[in-house]
C-alpha positions, -999 to 999 in steps of 0.1 A, spaced: 41 161 -204 5 171 -207 -19 148 -215 -56 152 -220 -83 135 -198 -92 104 -218 -50 98 -209 -57 98 -174 -57 66 -159 -58 48 -125 -25 46 -104 -12 72 -128 8 95 -114 4 137 -125 -1 176 -113 -35 186 -101 -32 223 -80 1 219 -84 10 183 -58 23 157 -71 -10 129 -70 -18 93 -79 -48 92 -101 -71 67 -82 -101 73 -111 -108 91 -140 -144 92 -154 -161 104 -184 -197 127 -179 -217 148 -203 -215 139 -245 -203 157 -272 -228 174 -274 -237 185 -238 -197 187 -234 -176 162 -219 -158 161 -186 -139 144 -169 -138 140 -128 -106 126 -118 -104 114 -82 -63 110 -69 -48 111 -38 -22 134 -32 14 125 -22 26 128 0 5 137 25 -27 111 16 -51 136 14 -80 126 -18 -91 150 -41 -115 154 -73 -113 173 -99 -140 183 -127 -113 188 -162 -129 198 -200 -119 175 -224 -98 202 -236 -79 206 -204 -47 197 -197 -30 183 -165 12 177 -160 23 135 -167 48 130 -133 71 106 -146 87 93 -103 127 63 -102 112 41 -84 142 20 -60 135 -11 -44 145 -6 -10 152 -27 21 130 -21 60 163 -12 88 144 3 116 129 31 129 133 61 150 103 83 167 100 106 138 115 86 105 123 50 92 153 37 72 156 22 47 179 4 36 194 4 -5 212 -28 -16 215 -16 -53 237 17 -38 245 5 0 230 35 9 204 39 43 173 66 37 152 88 65 117 86 50 92 109 69 64 87 91 42 102 78 51 88 42 46 50 53 7 61 75 -16 36 80 11 7 72 38 11 96 31 -19 111 35 -45 83 74 -33 82 97 -62 96 136 -59 91 144 -63 57 111 -59 49 112 -53 7 96 -25 -4 97 -4 -33 100 36 -30 90 66 -54 111 89 -53 105 128 -73 140 149 -85 159 122 -59 130 134 -30 108 96 -14 73 111 -24 59 77 -15 63 39 -8 49 5 -21 42 -21 -1 37 -57 -10 9 -67 -14 9 -98 10 34 -99 41 39 -131 60 23 -127 105 32 -149 130 -1 -149 152 13 -137 190 -24 -144 205 -52 -164 198 -80 -190 210 -78 -221 210 -88 -233 181 -126 -250 188 -136 -287 170 -169 -286 153 -173 -255 146 -187 -240 110 -157 -239 83 -172 -202 75 -171 -189 115 -140 -168 123 -120 -152 160 -98 -134 161 -64 -135 161 -34 -108 173 1 -111 149 38 -100 158 27 -65 146 -3 -55 173 -30 -62 146 -64 -76 148 -75 -99 118 -106 -123 119 -89 -158 110 -114 -195 107 -109 -219 135 -82 -240 128 -56 -208 131 -33 -216 161 -6 -195 182 28 -191 168 12 -198 129 19 -184 100 -1 -168 77 -5 -151 47 -21 -114 51 -30 -91 26 -16 -54 37 -43 -28 16 -75 -49 37 -57 -63 68 -74 -93 62 -64 -130 66 -57 -149 31 -40 -188 43 -16 -204 68 18 -205 49 23 -245 50 44 -263 79 80 -275 67 80 -307 83 113 -325 85 127 -355 71 153 -369 89 
């Protein structure tokens, strides 16, 4: 389907310069008298390179419809990550470059969405947040202000800033995109 630049919006998948791209932003500049120009910022799939393209209002761009499937992470080897499709019982190999810098957030059983173009995986959509255990951090200190932060190394090897009350083995909710602490998961108390 061909689109005018004014129909393009964030997260849409389009074809730019013979590449499949995810739109980051689309802004209009100019007026009816001077001529409107649309500046599209997009990230190419799967290499992740960001590009900027200027289009006149009368130019058209092809929208690309991607198929999606719910998948679960199984395991990885030096070249690929393997995802299990619970609907078809297939294991799908995905090149490590496609996962990119979010690879540390993959744990066995992690649920993701995979986007396909012509039956080939082109993009992985991670959950917005994940739960990870604290592997190492300094002991909690008393008397520090609530705004004081300390470093904590998570089970996946990533270091994040956390409040002073966090201790080793706490399970934290982490924002995947920002790699930031959100909250500590409540401990379940056993009733006897």
